[in-house]
C-alpha positions in Angstrom: -12.3 27.7 89.5 -11.2 31.0 90.7 -10.1 29.8 94.0 -8.1 26.9 92.4 -6.1 29.4 90.3 -5.4 31.6 93.5 -4.2 28.6 95.6 -1.8 27.8 92.3 -0.6 31.3 92.2 0.1 31.7 95.9 2.0 28.3 95.7 3.9 29.3 92.9 5.0 33.0 94.8 6.1 30.6 98.0 8.1 28.7 95.8 10.0 31.1 94.1 10.3 33.2 97.3 11.6 30.0 99.0 14.3 29.6 96.5 15.2 33.3 96.5 15.8 33.0 99.9 18.0 29.8 99.8 21.4 30.5 101.4 24.2 31.5 99.3 26.9 28.9 100.6 30.5 30.0 100.4 33.9 28.6 101.5 36.5 31.2 102.7 39.6 31.2 104.6 43.2 31.9 104.9 46.5 30.3 104.2 49.3 30.7 106.7 53.0 29.4 107.5 52.5 26.5 110.1 55.6 27.9 111.9 55.4 31.5 112.2 51.7 31.9 111.2 52.6 34.4 108.7 50.2 34.8 105.8 51.4 33.2 102.4 50.2 35.7 100.0 49.8 34.2 96.4 49.3 30.6 97.3 47.0 28.7 94.8 43.8 27.7 96.3 41.8 25.3 94.0 38.2 24.2 94.5 37.5 20.6 93.4 34.1 18.6 93.3 34.7 15.5 95.0 32.3 13.4 93.1 34.1 13.6 89.6 37.4 15.3 90.6 36.5 18.4 88.2 38.3 21.5 88.9 35.4 24.4 89.6 37.5 27.3 90.5 41.1 28.6 91.5 42.1 31.6 93.7 45.2 33.5 94.7 45.2 33.9 98.5 45.7 37.4 99.6 44.6 38.2 103.0 42.3 35.5 102.5 40.4 33.6 99.6 36.7 33.3 98.8 34.6 30.8 96.8 30.9 32.1 97.0 27.6 31.0 95.2 28.2 27.2 95.8 25.4 24.8 95.9 25.5 22.0 98.8 27.7 19.3 98.2 31.0 17.6 98.7 34.4 19.6 97.8 38.1 19.3 98.2 40.1 22.4 98.6 43.8 22.1 97.6 46.5 24.6 98.5 50.0 24.6 96.9 52.7 27.2 97.4 56.5 26.9 96.1 58.6 25.5 98.7 55.8 24.1 101.0 54.0 20.7 101.0 50.6 20.8 99.4 47.4 20.5 101.5 44.2 18.9 100.7 41.2 19.8 102.8 38.1 17.7 102.4 34.8 19.8 103.1 31.1 19.4 103.0 28.6 22.1 102.4 24.8 21.2 103.7 21.5 23.1 103.1 21.6 24.0 106.6 24.9 26.0 106.4 23.4 29.4 106.0 26.8 31.4 105.6 29.1 28.6 104.5 32.3 27.6 106.2 35.6 29.1 107.0 39.2 27.3 106.9 42.3 28.0 108.4 45.1 26.2 106.4 48.5 25.7 107.6 51.2 24.9 105.1 54.5 23.2 106.1 57.8 23.6 104.6 58.8 20.7 102.3 61.8 18.6 103.6 62.9 17.1 100.0 65.4 18.4 98.1 63.6 17.9 95.1 60.4 19.7 94.3 57.1 18.8 96.4 54.1 19.5 94.7 51.1 17.7 95.0 48.6 17.4 92.0 45.2 16.3 92.3 42.3 15.8 90.0 42.3 18.0 87.0 45.1 20.6 88.4 47.7 20.5 85.5 51.3 21.1 86.4 52.7 24.7 86.2 55.7 25.0 88.3 59.4 26.1 87.8 62.0 26.0 90.6 65.2 27.3 89.8 66.6 25.1 86.8 63.8 22.4 87.0 60.6 22.2 85.0 57.9 19.6 86.5 55.1 18.1 84.1 52.2 16.6 85.7 51.6 13.4 84.1 47.4 13.6 84.5 47.5 16.8 82.4 49.0 14.7 79.2 46.6 11.8 79.1 48.2 8.7 77.5 46.4 5.2 76.4 46.3 2.5 78.4 49.4 0.6 78.9 51.6 3.4 77.5 55.1 3.6 78.5 57.1 6.5 80.1 58.6 7.1 76.5 55.1 7.4 75.3 54.4 10.1 77.7 57.7 11.9 77.2 56.8 12.4 73.6 53.9 14.4 74.7 56.0 17.0 76.6 56.7 20.3 75.2 60.4 20.8 74.3 61.3 17.0 74.6 62.0 15.1 71.4 62.9 11.2 70.9 64.8 10.3 67.9 64.4 6.9 66.0 66.9 5.0 68.4 65.0 6.3 71.4 67.5 8.8 72.7 65.9 11.6 74.5 66.8 15.4 74.2 65.3 18.6 75.8 65.7 21.7 74.2 68.2 20.2 72.1 70.4 19.0 75.0 70.8 15.2 75.5 69.2 13.3 78.6 71.9 11.2 80.0 70.4 10.3 83.2 67.1 9.1 84.7 66.0 9.2 88.4 63.1 7.3 89.9 61.7 9.1 92.9 64.9 11.2 93.3 66.9 8.2 93.4 69.6 6.9 91.1 68.2 3.4 89.9 69.2 3.2 86.1 72.9 3.6 86.1 73.6 3.2 82.4 71.1 3.5 79.5 68.1 6.0 80.1 66.3 4.1 77.7 65.9 1.1 79.8 63.6 3.3 82.0 61.9 5.2 79.3 60.8 2.1 77.2 59.9 -0.2 80.2 58.2 1.5 82.9 54.5 2.1 82.5 53.3 5.7 82.1 50.4 5.1 84.8 52.7 5.0 87.9 54.1 8.4 87.1 52.9 11.5 88.9 55.3 14.1 87.5 58.1 14.2 85.1 60.8 16.4 86.4 63.5 17.7 84.0 66.8 19.9 85.1 70.3 20.3 84.4 72.5 17.2 84.9 74.5 17.4 88.2 78.1 16.3 88.9 78.5 14.3 92.1 80.9 17.5 93.3 77.7 19.7 92.2 75.6 17.6 94.4 77.6 17.2 97.4 78.9 20.6 97.8 76.0 22.8 96.3 78.3 24.4 93.8 76.8 24.3 90.3 78.6 22.9 87.2 77.4 23.1 83.7 77.6 19.4 82.0 75.5 20.6 79.0 73.1 17.6 79.4 69.8 17.2 81.0 68.5 14.7 83.7 65.0 13.4 84.1 63.3 12.5 87.7 60.3 10.0 87.4 58.1 11.0 90.2 55.8 8.0 91.4 52.3 8.6 92.3 51.9 8.0 96.3 50.0 4.9 95.7 52.4 3.4 93.5 55.5 3.6 95.5 55.0 0.1 97.1 54.1 -2.9 95.2 55.0 -4.7 92.1 54.0 -4.8 88.3 55.2 -6.2 85.0 54.5 -8.1 81.8 55.3 -11.2 79.9 54.7 -11.5 76.2 55.4 -13.7 73.2 54.9 -13.2 69.4 55.2 -14.8 66.2 54.5 -14.2 62.7 55.7 -14.0 59.0 56.8 -11.1 56.9 58.9 -9.8 54.1 61.9 -9.3 56.3 64.3 -8.3 53.5 61.7 -6.4 51.4 61.1 -8.9 48.9 58.5 -11.9 48.6 60.4 -14.3 50.5 58.9 -14.8 53.8 60.7 -15.7 57.0 59.6 -16.2 60.4 59.2 -13.2 62.7 59.2 -13.4 66.7 59.6 -11.4 69.8 59.4 -12.8 73.3 60.4 -11.3 76.7 59.2 -9.7 79.9 60.0 -7.0 82.6 59.1 -7.0 86.4 59.8 -4.4 89.0 59.3 -4.6 92.8 59.1 -1.4 94.8 59.4 -1.4 98.6 62.3 -1.6 100.9 64.4 -2.9 98.2 63.8 -2.2 94.7 64.3 -4.7 91.9 63.8 -4.3 88.2 64.5 -7.2 85.6 63.7 -7.2 81.9 64.6 -9.5 78.9 64.0 -9.7 75.1 64.6 -11.8 72.2 63.6 -10.6 68.6 64.3 -10.6 65.0 62.5 -7.6 64.1 64.5 -4.8 65.0 62.8 -4.2 68.4 59.6 -3.1 66.9 57.5 -4.9 69.6 58.5 -5.4 73.0 55.3 -6.1 74.6 54.1 -3.1 72.9 54.3 -1.7 69.4 57.5 0.4 69.3 56.7 3.8 67.9 60.3 4.4 67.1 60.0 2.1 64.1 62.9 -0.1 62.8 65.6 2.2 64.1 68.4 3.5 62.0 68.6 0.7 59.4 69.3 -2.8 58.6 67.8 -6.2 59.7 68.5 -6.8 63.4 68.3 -10.0 65.6 68.7 -8.4 69.2 68.8 -9.9 72.6 69.0 -8.2 76.0 68.7 -9.0 79.5 69.0 -6.7 82.5 68.5 -6.9 86.4 68.9 -3.7 88.5 68.8 -3.9 92.5 68.8 -1.0 95.1 68.5 -1.2 98.8 66.5 1.5 100.9 66.8 -0.2 104.1 69.2 2.4 105.8 69.3 6.1 105.8 73.2 5.9 106.1 74.0 3.4 103.2 72.4 3.2 99.8 73.6 0.7 97.2 72.4 0.1 93.5 73.5 -2.4 91.3 72.8 -2.9 87.4 74.1 -5.9 85.4 73.1 -7.1 81.9 73.9 -7.9 78.4 73.3 -6.7 75.1 73.7 -8.5 71.7 72.8 -7.9 68.1 73.3 -9.5 64.5 72.8 -7.0 62.0 72.7 -7.3 58.2 73.1 -4.0 56.2 72.5 -3.3 52.3 73.3 0.3 52.0 73.8 2.6 49.1 75.5 5.9 49.3 75.8 9.0 47.1 78.3 11.7 48.5 79.3 15.1 46.8 82.7 16.5 48.0 83.3 19.8 47.2 87.1 20.7 46.2 88.5 23.9 45.4 87.8 23.9 41.7 86.0 20.8 41.0 83.8 18.1 42.9 83.9 14.5 43.5 80.4 12.6 43.1 80.8 9.2 44.8 78.2 6.4 44.5 78.7 3.3 46.8 77.0 0.2 47.5 77.8 -1.7 50.8 76.8 -5.0 52.4 77.7 -5.6 56.1 77.3 -8.3 58.4 78.2 -7.7 62.0 77.7 -9.4 65.5 78.2 -7.9 69.0 77.7 -8.9 72.4 78.4 -6.7 75.3 78.1 -7.0 79.0 77.8 -4.3 81.9 78.3 -4.1 85.6 77.5 -0.9 87.3 77.5 -0.2 90.9 77.0 2.9 92.9 77.5 3.1 96.9 76.9 5.7 99.1 77.6 5.8 102.8 76.9 8.6 105.4 79.6 8.1 107.9 78.0 10.6 110.0 75.8 13.7 109.6 78.6 15.6 108.2 80.7 13.3 106.3 79.8 11.1 103.2 81.7 8.9 100.8 80.6 7.2 97.7 81.9 4.8 95.0 81.0 4.6 91.2 82.2 1.5 89.4 81.6 0.1 86.0 82.9 -3.0 84.3 82.3 -3.4 80.3 83.4 -6.4 78.3 82.5 -6.9 74.7 83.2 -8.8 71.6 82.4 -7.9 68.3 82.9 -9.0 64.5 82.1 -7.7 61.3 82.6 -7.9 57.5 81.8 -5.6 54.7 82.0 -5.6 50.9 81.9 -2.3 49.0 81.7 -1.6 45.4 82.6 2.4 44.5 82.6 4.5 41.6 83.8 8.0 41.7 83.5 10.8 38.9 85.1 13.9 38.9 83.2 17.0 37.8 85.1 20.1 36.7 83.0 22.9 35.2 80.8 21.3 32.5 83.1 18.3 32.2 82.8 15.1 34.2 84.7 11.8 34.0 85.0 8.6 35.8 88.1 8.6 38.0 88.1 5.9 40.4 86.3 2.2 40.4 87.0 -0.1 42.7 85.9 -2.9 45.4 86.7 -3.5 49.1 86.3 -6.3 51.6 87.2 -5.6 54.9 86.8 -8.1 58.3 87.6 -7.7 62.1 87.2 -9.2 65.0 87.3 -7.2 68.5 87.6 -8.2 72.1 87.6 -5.2 74.5 86.9 -4.1 77.9 86.9 -1.1 80.1 87.1 -0.5 83.9 86.1 2.6 85.8 86.3 3.5 89.6 85.5 7.0 91.0 85.6 7.5 94.9 84.3 10.7 96.3 84.5 12.1 99.9 82.5 15.2 101.3 83.1 16.7 104.5 80.8 19.3 105.8 81.4 21.6 108.9 78.9 23.1 111.3 79.2 26.6 109.6 76.9 26.4 106.7 78.9 26.3 103.3 82.0 24.9 104.6 82.7 21.9 103.1 85.8 19.6 101.9 85.4 17.6 98.7 88.0 15.0 97.6 87.6 12.8 94.6 89.9 10.0 92.8 89.1 8.3 89.6 91.0 5.4 87.7 89.8 4.1 84.4 91.3 1.4 82.1 90.4 0.4 78.7 91.8 -2.5 76.4 91.0 -3.6 72.9 92.4 -6.4 70.8 91.4 -6.3 66.9 92.7 -8.5 64.4 91.5 -7.6 60.8 92.1 -8.1 57.3 91.9 -5.4 54.1 91.4 -6.3 50.7 91.2 -3.2 48.3 91.3 -3.1 44.5 91.2 0.5 43.1 91.3 1.5 39.3 92.0 5.2 38.6 91.3 6.7 35.4 92.2 10.2 33.6 89.7 12.5 32.0 90.5 10.6 28.6 89.2 7.4 30.3 92.8 5.8 30.3 93.7 3.8 33.2 96.6 5.5 35.1 96.8 3.3 38.1 95.8 0.2 39.6 96.4 -0.3 43.5 96.1 -3.6 45.3 96.0 -3.8 49.0 95.7 -7.4 50.4 97.0 -7.5 54.2 96.1 -8.8 57.6 97.0 -6.6 60.8 96.7 -6.8 64.4 95.8 -3.7 66.3 96.2 -3.5 70.2 95.1 -0.1 72.2 95.2 0.6 75.7 94.4 3.5 77.7 95.2 4.0 81.3 93.7 7.1 83.2 94.3 8.4 86.6 92.8 11.6 88.1 92.3 13.5 91.4 90.9 16.7 92.8 90.4 18.6 96.0 87.6 21.2 96.4 87.2 23.5 99.4 84.3 25.8 100.0 84.3 28.8 102.6 81.2 30.9 103.2 82.1 34.8 103.6 78.6 35.4 104.9 75.2 33.8 104.7 74.6 33.0 101.0 77.8 33.8 99.9 80.4 31.1 99.2 84.1 30.9 97.9 85.2 27.8 96.3 88.9 26.7 95.6 89.9 23.4 93.7 93.0 21.8 92.4 92.9 18.8 90.1 95.2 16.6 88.2 94.6 14.1 85.1 97.5 11.8 83.9 96.4 9.6 80.9 98.7 7.3 79.0 97.5 5.7 75.7 99.1 2.9 73.5 98.4 1.9 70.1 100.4 -0.9 68.5 99.6 -2.0 65.1 101.4 -4.7 63.2 100.4 -5.0 59.6 101.6 -8.0 57.0 101.0 -8.2 53.4 99.8 -11.2 51.3 102.7 -13.3 49.8 101.3 -14.8 46.5 104.3 -17.2 46.4 103.4 -19.2 49.7 100.0 -18.1 50.1 100.5 -16.5 53.7 100.3 -13.1 55.2 104.0 -12.9 56.1 105.5 -9.7 54.4 105.7 -6.9 56.9 104.2 -3.5 55.9 106.3 -0.7 57.3 103.9 1.8 55.9 101.0 0.7 58.0 103.1 -0.7 61.1 103.4 1.6 64.0 104.0 1.5 67.9 102.7 5.0 69.3 102.5 6.2 72.8 100.9 9.5 74.0 101.3 10.8 77.7 98.9 13.6 78.8 98.9 15.3 81.9 96.7 18.2 82.8 96.5 20.5 86.0 93.7 22.9 86.8 93.6 25.4 89.5 90.2 27.0 89.9 88.7 29.6 92.2 85.0 31.1 92.2 82.6 33.1 94.0 79.0 32.0 94.5 76.0 33.7 95.7 72.5 33.6 96.6 70.5 36.6 97.1 66.7 36.5 97.1 65.7 36.1 93.5 69.4 35.8 92.4 72.0 32.9 92.4 75.0 33.9 90.6 78.5 32.5 90.2 82.0 34.1 89.1 85.3 32.1 88.7 88.3 31.5 86.8 90.3 28.3 85.9 94.1 28.0 85.1 94.9 24.9 83.0 98.5 23.7 82.5 99.1 20.8 80.1 101.8 18.7 78.8 101.5 16.4 75.7 104.2 14.1 74.9 103.8 12.1 72.0 106.4 9.1 71.1 106.5 7.4 67.9 108.5 4.4 69.1 108.8 2.9 65.2 110.3 6.0 64.1 112.3 6.8 67.4 110.8 10.4 67.2 108.9 12.4 70.1 107.2 15.5 70.3 106.6 17.5 73.2 104.2 20.2 73.9 103.2 22.4 76.8 100.1 24.6 77.0 98.7 27.2 79.3 95.2 28.0 79.0 93.0 30.2 81.4 89.3 30.7 81.1 86.7 32.4 83.2 83.3 30.9 84.4 80.0 32.5 85.1 76.4 31.8 85.6 73.1 33.8 86.7 69.9 32.3 88.0 67.0 34.7 88.1 63.4 34.0 89.3 61.7 37.2 88.8 58.2 35.6 89.9 56.5 32.2 90.5 56.5 30.0 87.5 59.3 32.2 85.8 62.9 31.3 85.4 66.1 33.1 83.7 69.4 31.4 83.5 72.7 32.7 81.8 75.7 30.5 81.8 79.3 30.8 80.2 81.7 28.0 80.6 84.9 26.8 78.8 86.3 23.3 78.3 89.5 21.8 76.7 89.4 18.6 74.3 92.5 16.6 73.9 93.1 14.7 70.6 92.3 11.2 70.6 95.3 8.7 69.8 93.6 8.0 66.6 93.9 11.5 65.7 97.7 11.7 66.7 99.1 8.5 65.4 100.8 9.0 62.0 99.5 5.9 60.5 97.3 5.8 57.4 93.8 3.9 57.7 93.3 1.8 54.6 89.9 0.5 55.2 88.5 3.0 52.9 91.1 3.3 50.1 89.4 6.2 48.3 89.3 8.2 51.9 92.5 7.6 53.5 93.0 8.9 57.0 96.2 9.6 58.5 97.2 10.9 62.5 99.0 14.1 63.1 101.2 14.0 66.3 101.4 18.1 66.1 97.7 18.4 67.1 97.1 20.7 70.1 94.3 20.6 72.5 91.1 22.4 71.5 89.6 25.1 73.7 85.8 25.6 73.3 83.9 28.7 75.0 80.2 28.2 75.4 77.5 30.8 76.4 73.8 29.5 77.2 70.8 31.4 78.0 67.3 30.2 78.9 64.0 31.5 79.8 61.2 29.5 81.2 57.8 30.4 82.0 54.8 28.3 83.2 51.2 30.1 83.7 49.4 28.1 86.4 46.2 30.1 85.3 46.1 29.6 81.6 48.2 26.4 81.6 50.3 27.8 78.9 54.3 27.7 78.9 57.2 29.0 77.2 60.9 27.6 77.0 63.4 29.8 75.2 67.0 28.6 75.0 69.9 30.1 73.2 73.4 28.7 72.7 76.8 30.0 71.5 80.5 28.5 71.1 83.7 29.7 70.0 86.4 27.3 69.6 90.2 27.9 69.6 92.5 25.4 68.0 89.7 23.6 66.5 90.6 19.9 65.7 89.2 19.9 61.8 89.9 17.5 58.7 92.6 18.7 56.1 91.8 17.0 52.9 94.3 16.7 49.9 93.6 15.1 46.6 96.2 12.6 45.5 97.1 11.4 42.2 94.2 9.4 40.5 91.3 11.3 42.8 92.3 9.4 46.2 91.4 11.9 49.1 93.9 11.8 52.0 92.7 13.2 55.1 94.7 14.5 58.3 93.4 16.4 61.3 94.9 20.1 61.8 94.2 23.0 64.4 92.5 25.9 63.0 90.8 29.1 64.4 87.8 31.0 64.0 85.1 28.4 64.5 81.9 29.4 66.2 78.1 28.5 66.0 74.7 30.0 67.2 71.5 28.0 67.8 68.2 28.8 69.4 65.1 26.8 70.8 61.6 28.2 71.3 58.8 25.9 72.4 55.2 27.2 73.3 52.8 24.9 75.0 49.0 25.3 75.4 45.9 23.5 76.2 43.4 22.3 73.6 40.4 24.0 75.1 39.5 21.9 78.3 43.0 21.1 79.2 42.1 17.5 80.1 41.1 16.9 76.2 44.6 17.6 75.3 47.3 19.9 74.7 49.6 21.3 72.0 53.0 22.6 71.3 54.6 24.8 69.0 58.9 24.7 68.6 60.7 27.0 66.4 64.7 26.5 66.1 67.5 27.9 64.2 71.3 27.8 63.8 74.0 29.7 62.2 77.6 29.1 62.3 81.3 29.1 60.8 83.3 26.2 60.5 86.7 25.9 58.9 88.4 22.8 57.2 91.5 22.6 54.8 91.1 21.5 51.1 94.1 21.2 49.0 95.9 23.4 51.4 93.3 26.1 50.8 91.3 27.3 53.7 87.6 26.4 53.3 85.0 28.6 55.1 81.8 26.8 55.6 78.5 29.0 56.7 76.0 26.6 58.0 72.6 28.0 58.4 69.2 26.6 58.9 65.8 26.8 60.6 63.1 24.4 61.4 59.5 24.2 63.3 57.7 21.4 65.2 54.0 21.2 66.1 52.9 18.6 68.3 49.2 17.6 69.0 47.9 15.5 71.7 44.2 15.1 71.5 42.0 13.2 73.8 38.3 14.2 72.5 36.5 11.0 74.0 37.5 8.8 76.7 38.1 6.1 74.3 39.7 8.0 71.7 43.5 9.1 71.5 45.1 11.0 68.5 48.7 12.2 68.4 50.4 14.2 65.6 53.8 15.7 65.1 54.7 17.6 62.2 58.2 19.0 61.3 59.8 20.9 58.6 63.8 21.8 58.7 65.8 23.9 56.3 69.4 23.5 56.3 72.0 25.2 53.8 75.9 25.2 53.5 77.9 28.0 51.7 81.4 26.9 50.8 84.0 29.9 50.5 86.2 27.6 47.8 83.5 26.9 45.3 80.4 28.7 45.7 78.7 27.1 42.9 78.5 24.0 45.0 76.5 25.5 47.9 74.1 23.0 49.2 70.5 23.7 50.7 67.9 21.0 51.4 64.4 20.9 52.9 63.3 17.9 55.3 59.7 17.2 56.4 58.6 14.7 59.0 55.1 13.7 59.8 53.5 11.5 62.2 49.9 10.4 63.1 48.9 7.8 65.8 45.5 7.2 66.8 43.8 4.5 68.6 40.0 3.9 69.6 38.4 1.2 71.9 35.5 -0.3 70.4 32.8 -2.3 72.4 34.1 -5.4 73.9 37.3 -4.1 75.0 38.6 -4.4 71.5 41.1 -1.5 70.4 42.1 -0.5 66.9 45.5 1.6 66.6 47.4 3.0 63.8 50.6 4.9 63.4 51.8 6.6 60.3 55.3 8.2 59.6 56.0 10.3 56.3 59.4 11.9 55.7 60.0 13.9 52.7 63.8 15.0 51.9 64.6 17.3 49.2 66.9 17.0 46.3 70.2 18.5 46.5 72.0 19.1 43.3 72.8 16.0 41.5 71.6 14.2 44.5 68.2 13.1 44.3 65.2 13.7 47.0 63.2 10.7 48.5 60.0 10.0 50.1 59.6 7.5 52.7 56.3 6.0 54.3 56.0 3.7 57.1 52.7 2.5 58.4 52.0 0.1 61.4 48.7 -1.0 62.7 47.4 -3.2 65.5 44.0 -4.7 66.6 44.1 -6.1 69.9 41.4 -7.6 72.8 41.7 -7.1 76.5 40.3 -10.2 78.8 39.2 -10.2 82.3 38.0 -7.3 84.3 41.3 -6.0 85.0 42.2 -6.6 81.5 45.4 -8.4 82.5 45.5 -10.5 79.3 45.7 -9.1 75.9 45.6 -10.7 72.2 47.3 -8.8 69.9 47.5 -8.6 66.0 50.0 -6.3 64.8 51.1 -5.4 61.2 54.5 -3.7 60.7 55.5 -2.1 57.5 52.4 -2.4 55.8 53.5 -0.5 52.9 56.4 -2.8 52.5 58.9 0.3 52.4 62.4 -1.4 51.3 64.6 1.4 52.7 65.0 4.4 54.9 66.7 7.6 53.8 69.2 10.1 55.5 71.0 13.2 54.4 74.1 14.8 55.9 75.7 17.9 55.2 79.5 18.0 56.2 82.3 20.9 56.2 82.9 20.2 52.5 80.4 17.4 51.4 76.8 16.4 51.3 75.7 12.9 51.5 72.5 10.8 51.3 72.1 7.2 52.3 69.5 4.5 51.9 69.5 1.5 54.1 67.4 -1.5 54.2 64.8 -2.1 56.8 62.4 -5.0 57.7 59.6 -5.0 55.1 56.1 -6.2 56.0 55.8 -8.0 59.2 52.4 -9.7 60.4 52.7 -10.6 64.3 50.3 -12.5 66.6 51.1 -12.0 70.2 49.9 -12.8 73.8 50.6 -10.4 76.6 50.2 -10.9 80.5 50.1 -7.8 82.7 50.2 -7.9 86.5 50.5 -5.5 89.2 49.9 -5.2 93.0 50.0 -2.0 94.7 48.7 -2.4 98.4 48.0 1.4 98.8 46.1 1.8 95.6 42.3 2.1 95.6 40.2 -0.9 94.3 40.2 -0.3 90.5 42.8 2.1 90.1 
């Protein structure tokens, strides 16, 4: 027995010593430039377990990097550095590797003009380059069959409104690129709402560029953003798409009357030597289902039957010639029932308007967009952009209106009336832009020439029937006004422009730019009105008050000079522009003319500073002029709303707006936290603003005038952070604020409106389990307006919005999904508040191993909410509107999805 115990103890000692003497495995090495073999300090080196892709360690290369204390197994070492192509090295550590292994990693410079960042496994995006922010799609998990729009909703700083329009840090996204190439030339929503999220590697967001900026390298501020959808490497060749059809029944008008609901359509995309994209849809449920449930809800309101079809084509066969073509059509039939409550602030009183409106409208538009770029040789490039957009539309509307005047504690019904308006419109527009760029051997020396032509034409026959009764404070009828007329409105706009720019380097990184541009615009507006003749039942009595023939000539010349420099971490620009404007308004009906000549000059400046990797600071000052439209100039009363008659002012001057913008962006690649801060300010000279005069009987007449002293300030701050394990989810908090001074004229008295407000948004994207997705968005906004003419009528309001979206996959490929939205709008004086809830849910079953077929049961508007609610604060008014939306709809649909990517691994 004793001998057995000794033997067992000896064996245990040997085992312990054996483990103690097991080799401590490690991976160590260096990171260098492949060309000059210089060390790349501060490169990011990540160690990933090959079996499951989990991130184990991350290090910064100094003279070398070390991962020690490793167990035997298969690993991947991923190395990234700003401006270089990423490197992935597979390595195996065996039990016999007593000291581990050493790597000598060489990184090559990236040749792409866009950022080159390769993200593998669990590594999230954390890179900022100049004005570009890259989000790694893998760090923002989406449910199966999600769209790019679903992915964008999760990204910090990006917002999507109920119509699907995308903004980032308050700036509109106006262009979508695919792998850095133009493919969607018109509406960005075509891309965001139809492309699947699972083909996306990165979302890159940056300031939009003009063709001049892109071809010369001289930055120009557009005030908008662009997004590049960077595809996964194994999704860059192949095809994918879906077809779907659904039918059901529901309370389409919010009542118990059941009507049939339907939606059918499909999309298909082929990526290869040529890119082809096609989509089409027909539905009568406000686009709430297009192969998947639309999280935007029923849109801005009304009952809509919609149709759309589009095809995009791009050839990538040649490096010298690129050609992109988009063509399609969009149609709608909309029925709107709307109630409006509006409070207008006057100098010593207020007008409270209650309006109930019905509108029936139809519209069908077509578009043909083309972009061709030809590289004549290595130094010369020419491109052409063309758009042609014809449209036809018709509408009829009926309004019942009551307006009461409130003066102190006294109030009375001052106006009551009815309107019936109808119109039919045929229009088209044509636009062509030709650009030429010549680049010399000396870096920075370029010549850029551009010419533009645009033409628009609209023919709009219309009819107006208005009956307005006006009362005094004793409720006595003092005036009855009847307008019963038909008119034809013909509008034409012809524009030509050209400019030439030359850049010359003074020394490496320092460039001078010179530009001359001229723009000539001619606008025609001809209106012929005839009143109804009760004696013969025809509209044949000419109405000289609302008949007018008007021409506007506008010529603008610009001379610009600038200095552009890049020095290390700094890139700055200084410049000045001199603008000469000639405005000639000719009223042919009255045989009068007004000629104006204006001279404006304004500087421009920008600074971009990258103090360290992942951090960017940007300051920009710009100025631009806005010419009055022909509708603002033509001295013609618009009687479509007899309670608010608008008339043009041919004496209007151009508006000059100065804008100052600042931004700070920081992404921490170690903590996966990010911070985005933007500040905006503007100051206007000769601001075009409305002047309101109250006529006898309480009727308002509005004419635009020029004023000074208008300025605005706003800010946006977004902080994004992971929720524990970054693969489980992430969150962001946004704060925003605005403060401004606007000027309007009320009864010849200057009204200064001080606008202020603030708000906050919390986004939550949580993926706690493989088959559970939870998304939440909550926002609170306060806004107020302080009026100088009648401060007792100052407005203040709160608006809260909450959205909770969740889905869970049950056994048997059965998924339950729910989306709930709550909007709470606070009351404002005599205008009541409102709470609106929308709840959609679906249950769907996927079939076959690749889940290509789905049977889906969807319920929209489960709470049968009859209308939405909006509130607007203007310069001297506050307004609330309730608009009908589709009620409860139950839809049964079948979806078939297909895809084939030759480079993708099986099962991906």
